[in-house]
N, C-alpha and C positions, 0 to 999 in steps of 0.2 A: 504493500500499501504507499503510495506517495506520501510525502510529509505534511502537503497542504491538504489533501484528502483526510488523512487522519486528523490533522488540525480541527478542519471544520467538523468533523465527525464528533471529536468529544468537547467542542466549543460549549454546544448548549448545558450539557450536563456539567462541565467545570463551572461554567457561569451560575447555574442555579445552586451550586455546591458552594461556591463563593457568596453567593448573597445570603443565603438560606442557612448555610452552618459555619462558614470560616468567620464572617462579619458578626452574627450573633455572638458567638464565643468570645472574639476579642472584644466585644460591646459588655459581655459580662465581667471577663476577668478585667477589664478597667474599671466597672463599676464597683468590683470588690475590692477596689484600691481607694476608693474615695466613702465618706460617710458624710449623713445629711448635717447640715449645718444647723448650729442650737437656736434657737431663738433669742433674739436680742432684747433683752428686759432693761427696764428704766423705772426708776424710783422717785416718785412723785410724793412730796410733801405736803398735806393740806391740813391748815390750821384754822383754829375756830376759837370759839370764846373759851372752850372746854379743854383747849391743849393743841399739839399738833401729833398727827398720824401719818406715818409712814407707807404708800401702798406700792406695790409692784406690777409692773404691767408691762405687756407684750406692745414693742415698738414695730408695729406692722410695717411701716414702710422701710426703716432700716433692714428689716429681715427680707424682704420683698429685693430690695436693692441688692444685698449680699447675696441673695441667690440666684438674682440675674445675673451678676459679676462672676459669680462660679455657679454653673449650673449643675455641674457634675457633684458638686459636695466640698467638703473639707478633705485634703490630702491625709492620708491616714496610711498608706503603705500597706505592710504586712500585720498590723496590728489588729484587723479585722480576724484575721487567721489564726491569730495566737491567743486571742481573749478566752475567757473561759465557756462562748457560747461554741468555739470550734475547738482547736487542737490545744487550748488549755496550757500552755507549755508550762506557766508558773506552777500551776497546781499538780501538775503531771511530775514535775521535779520534786514539790515538796512533798507528794504521796510515794515517791519512790525512795526519800531519802528518810521518811519518817515509817516505813514500812518494814513489819515484824515477820512477814511471810508474801510469798507471791500471790497468795490468796487475800490478803488483803489490800493488796496494791491493786489489784483487777477488779476488786470490790467498789474500793477508791475510784478507777477509770470509770466504771459501771454509773456510780452518781452525776457523773458530768454528761449533758445533754447529748454532744455530737459523739461521745463513745458510746451512752446508752443506744443512740441510732443505728451507729457501726455496727454495735455487736448484733442486733437483732436483724440488721441487713445482709450482714458475712451469714451468720445462720442461716438464714432463710434460702440465701442463695446456694450454698454449697450442699443443704441437703435436698432442696427442691431440684436444683437442675440435675443430679445424677438420678434421682429416682425417676424423673421426666423421663429422661432418656430411655433408663431401664424399662421404664411401662410401656412406652410408645413404641420400642423395640420388639417386645414379646406380644402387644395388640397387632403390629403390623404382620409378625410371623403367624400369629393364630389367624388373622384375617385371611392371610394368603394361602394358608392351609385349607380353609373350609370349601364347602363344595359352592359351584358358580350360582346356584339358585336362591343363596341366602347371603352370600355375599356383598351383593348390593345394600340391602337393607342393613346389614351389621357394620358397613362402613359408614351409611348414614346416621344411626344410633352411635357409632364412635366419635362421630365428630360433632355432635350437640353439644358438649362443654365448649368446645372452642366457637359454636355458633352462636351461642347463648352470649346475650352482653356481660362482660365480666361485672357489673354493678348488680345487675339481676342475679347474677349467676349465686355470686356471693351472699346477697341479700336472702336468696331460698335457702343456702345454706347455714347462714345465720339462725333464720327463724326455725329451723329443724334442729338446731343445737340448742334450742331455749326449753328452758325447763316444761314447757306446755309442748314441745315438738317431739316428733317420733325418735331421733337421735338423743336427744336430751334425757327425756324418759329413759329411752331405752338404758343410758350409760347410769343414770340413778338406779335402775333396776341391777345393773350387771355389779355394780359397786356396792349394792345394797346400803346406798346412803342417799335418804329423799332430799338432804339438802345438797347435793354436790349441783356446782353450777360450772359449766364453762365459762360464763362471761366473768365468773369473778374468781376464777383462778390463771394467773398467768403461764403456768407452764401448758395447760388444756389449751389455753387461746393462741398459744404460740403453735400447737401442735394443728388445730383447725385452721390456722391459716395458712399452713406447709400444706398440709390435704388439699385444700383448695387449691393452692396453687399447682400442685401436681395436677388435680382432677381437670384443672382448667387448660393446663399446657401440655398435657400428654396427647391430644387429638393431633396438633402442631407436628409434634416428633413420630407420632405414627403415620399421618400423610407422606412425609418425606422418606421415612422407612420405608413405606409401602411401595412408593413411586421407586425406590432404589431396587425392591425385590424385584421389580418387573423386567430388572436388565441384567440379572443374574444368568451367567452361561449355564444353560439347561445342559450344555455335555458335560462341562466339568461335575455338575450333581450327580450326573448317571454315572461318570467314571468313579464319584466317590460311593455311589451306591455299590457298583459292581465290585471295587476292592473290598467291601462288608463294612463301610462307614455307617455306624446307626443316625439317627436322628441328630440328636446332638453335636457329634461330631460333624456333621454336614454343617451344621449352623456355625460351629465353631470355626472349622478351618477354611470353610468356602465361601458362605453367606455374610458373616461377620467382618472378614477382612476386606470382601466388595464392599461392604456398606461403610467402611471406617471413615472415608471423606465426608461421607454425610453425616457421620457422629461429631465430627469436628465442628460442622457448620451448623448443626442444630445446638452444641455447646456452645460455639459463639452467640449465638441468637438469645440462647436462655440465661446466659450468664449476665447478658447485657440488660434483658428483661428483667430478671430477678433481681438484680441489683437497683433498679427503679420501682420497686415494689411501692404501690401505693395504694390503688383500690380495695384489695381485700381489708387494710387495716380502717379505709374511712368507712365502708359496707358492714364491718362488724363493731364499727363503734369502738375499736380497739386502743386506741390511743393512751388509754391510761394502764393497758399492759405491753404493747408493744408498738415502736415508733422509729419509722426508716429514716433515712436523709431525704427522700423525698417528701416525707409529711413533715420534714422540717423545714423545707423551702418551704411549703405550702403554707406553715404557720405562721414563716416570716412575712410572708406577702400578704397575709388576712388581717383582719384587725383594723382598728381605727389607723394606729402607726404601722407603716407599711417599710419593714425594716430592709431597703432594697441591697446595700450593702451586705448584710449578713446572707440574705437569702443568694446572692451572688455567690460569696464565699462558699457556702455550701455546695452549689452548683460546680462550681471549679472543682472543689477536692470530690465530689460525686463523679464528676469526669476523669478525675486523675485515678481514682478508684476503679472506676472501670476500665482503664488503660491497663493498670497494673494487673488486674484479674486476665484480661484477654492476651497480654504479651507472653505466657509462656505458649498457649494453643496458636497464637500469631507465628511465632518462632519454630516451632515445630513443622506447621505449615510451608513457612517459609525454606524451611531444610528439605521438607520433602519435594517441593516444588525445583528447589536447585539440582536434587538428586535426580529429578526425571528431567 
């Protein structure tokens, strides 16, 4: 392909990526280095027959002029990243110096808002991602092995969790886990504890959120793996059967190596999605038991006081976290591509 042809071929995509990905990221990074201007206060002394009284009020004109002169806000540098709401470097150093054990140190970290959100985010990501891949793979193998007459309806019902809107799906599961719901009542019966409540227990709420995450994401992995199963070389499978390989051995030595690139692809997508977990926590009203980095961003942007710099700093840290998680998979993919 000629260089000119290649340039005009990729130019539209490159332009859109620059406008809608690169520039917003640069804007977020820039906003994270500034904080909102403080209001200009003035003191007014009012005197009467009964004495003088000093009152404090906001100088609207001076405040407006200051914001117009410096629209981005007041330069803060890395202070936003290092404060207590984010990396909390001073608090972490103090907790490390006064620690009696590693358990006490991590317990102190968990009390800090950013590390509490990071703990749930990482736990959710590292549990939901592999379970999604494993469940999607086995569903794909099972559906591919069924007779053609029932394969269509089986695929349809297998895709339902992915078709349903995430908010609706999580609300349905949340209602089922209620003490009056079928799952909540069943747990109370199994535990022989009528006071057991998923909504009041942090461990049970974490488990419920992760179950929903696997339930919702498994159909995506299933679709990808099922499509990959249609490209498996049948001659190789027949040769393995002739050599005496059982079903498990054929899956292990023929099917799985063939689908390994798809496993990498699904892992990349799931790592990015799960690290940005948001909808289940909101739908389950689980902010008291679980919070994520996306929830922290949403909280900073809500309310009467919009903490733009804090939300921007958390967004940048989230992007860095996603890049760190993806780097091992990307490096391995690059090495495999280089070998090929």
